[in-house]
C-alpha positions in Angstrom: -92.4 107.1 -120.3 -92.4 108.9 -117.9 -90.3 111.7 -116.6 -89.5 112.7 -113.3 -90.5 116.1 -111.1 -87.3 116.4 -110.1 -84.0 117.6 -112.0 -80.9 117.1 -110.8 -78.6 119.6 -112.4 -75.9 119.4 -115.7 -73.4 120.8 -117.3 -74.9 123.0 -119.8 -73.1 121.4 -122.8 -70.2 119.1 -123.1 -69.3 118.3 -126.6 -68.7 113.5 -127.0 -65.8 112.5 -126.2 -65.3 108.8 -125.9 -67.0 109.1 -122.5 -69.9 109.7 -120.0 -72.5 112.6 -119.0 -75.0 111.1 -117.2 -74.0 107.7 -114.9 -76.9 105.0 -114.5 -77.1 107.2 -111.4 -77.2 110.2 -112.9 -80.0 109.0 -115.5 -82.2 106.9 -111.9 -82.0 110.6 -110.5 -84.0 112.4 -113.9 -85.7 109.3 -115.0 -88.7 107.4 -112.9 -88.2 104.8 -114.6 -86.8 101.7 -112.3 -85.5 97.4 -113.3 -87.1 95.8 -115.8 -88.3 99.5 -117.4 -84.9 101.7 -117.4 -83.9 101.5 -120.8 -80.6 104.0 -121.3 -77.4 103.1 -119.2 -75.9 106.4 -120.1 -75.6 109.2 -121.1 -72.4 110.1 -123.6 -73.3 113.7 -126.1 -76.2 116.2 -124.2 -76.6 119.5 -125.5 -79.1 121.6 -122.9 -82.5 121.1 -124.1 -81.9 120.7 -127.3 -80.7 117.1 -127.9 -79.3 113.8 -126.2 -77.3 110.6 -127.4 -78.0 107.7 -125.2 -76.6 104.0 -125.1 -78.4 100.8 -124.6 -76.5 97.6 -123.5 -79.0 94.4 -124.4 -77.8 91.4 -122.2 -78.9 88.3 -122.5 -80.7 88.3 -119.3 -83.8 90.4 -120.2 -86.6 89.1 -118.5 -88.3 89.9 -121.8 -86.3 87.5 -123.9 -87.2 84.1 -122.2 -90.6 84.6 -123.9 -89.5 87.1 -126.6 -88.7 84.4 -128.7 -86.6 81.0 -127.1 -84.5 80.0 -128.8 -84.5 83.5 -131.2 -84.2 86.3 -128.3 -85.7 89.9 -130.3 -85.5 92.8 -128.6 -89.8 93.5 -128.5 -89.8 96.8 -130.2 -91.9 98.0 -128.4 -89.3 98.7 -125.8 -86.5 99.6 -128.4 -89.6 103.0 -129.3 -89.4 103.4 -125.0 -85.8 104.1 -125.3 -86.2 106.2 -128.0 -88.7 107.9 -125.2 -86.7 108.0 -122.1 -83.9 109.8 -124.2 -86.3 112.2 -124.6 -87.4 112.5 -122.1 -84.3 113.3 -120.3 -83.7 116.6 -122.7 -87.4 117.4 -121.4 -86.2 117.0 -117.4 -83.3 119.1 -118.1 -85.6 122.2 -119.1 -85.5 124.4 -116.1 -88.3 127.3 -118.2 -91.0 123.8 -118.1 -92.6 123.2 -115.0 -92.8 121.0 -112.2 -94.3 117.5 -112.8 -95.1 114.2 -114.0 -94.5 113.9 -118.8 -95.7 110.8 -119.5 -95.4 109.6 -123.7 -98.2 110.5 -125.7 -97.8 109.1 -129.3 -95.9 107.9 -131.7 -95.3 109.3 -135.3 -93.3 107.5 -138.1 -91.9 105.2 -135.9 -90.5 102.2 -138.5 -88.3 99.3 -137.7 -85.6 98.0 -139.2 -83.8 95.5 -138.5 -83.4 93.3 -135.2 -81.4 93.9 -132.2 -80.6 91.0 -130.8 -79.2 90.2 -127.2 -75.0 91.1 -126.7 -76.4 94.5 -128.8 -75.4 97.5 -128.3 -77.6 100.9 -128.8 -76.7 103.6 -129.7 -79.9 106.1 -129.5 -80.5 109.8 -130.6 -83.1 112.0 -129.3 -83.6 115.5 -131.3 -85.9 118.2 -129.6 -88.5 118.6 -132.6 -90.9 121.5 -130.4 -92.7 122.7 -127.8 -96.2 123.3 -126.9 -97.1 125.4 -124.5 -94.8 124.2 -122.3 -96.8 120.9 -121.7 -96.9 118.8 -124.9 -94.2 118.1 -126.6 -92.1 116.1 -129.8 -88.5 114.3 -130.4 -86.7 112.9 -133.4 -86.0 110.0 -132.7 -83.0 106.7 -134.0 -81.2 103.7 -132.6 -78.7 102.2 -134.3 -76.5 99.1 -133.4 -73.3 99.0 -134.7 -73.8 102.4 -137.1 -76.7 100.3 -138.9 -80.0 102.1 -138.2 -82.8 99.6 -136.4 -85.9 102.2 -136.0 -86.9 106.0 -136.1 -89.5 108.2 -135.5 -91.6 110.9 -133.6 -92.6 110.5 -130.0 -94.9 112.9 -128.7 -95.3 114.0 -124.5 -97.5 115.2 -122.2 -97.8 116.9 -118.7 -100.3 115.0 -116.1 -101.8 116.9 -114.2 
């Protein structure tokens, strides 16, 4: 995960009404990821500097399914974790007290996979900021569900690259 140096403003706190809070185009303005590593399709809840909930639509057209696995496509766990990290990145990009720069995915703790994710699934990814230290290091708690069932959870760390 890397986070963009630019931050596009979004409303300070919006309740979820099932609508879109950040579109795909707005997400591209906040995160530097591009195809095939742009793994957040839209944000449906956001509490500035605290938490975000986003959607990743899993489709059979994604390149990883050619080899993971032919005849039985499964979304690689590393991409589920990366999607969670990108949602965490959306929290951080909206924190004005942080310095401009590139934040990168720095570690994971306690990540567990509960069930497979397949084409046609819609990942609902929830992340919450746990801690921020010296304006350079942070940790988020993430969960990904499909149809209300937990598929992955864990803590993700990030750090500012000089």
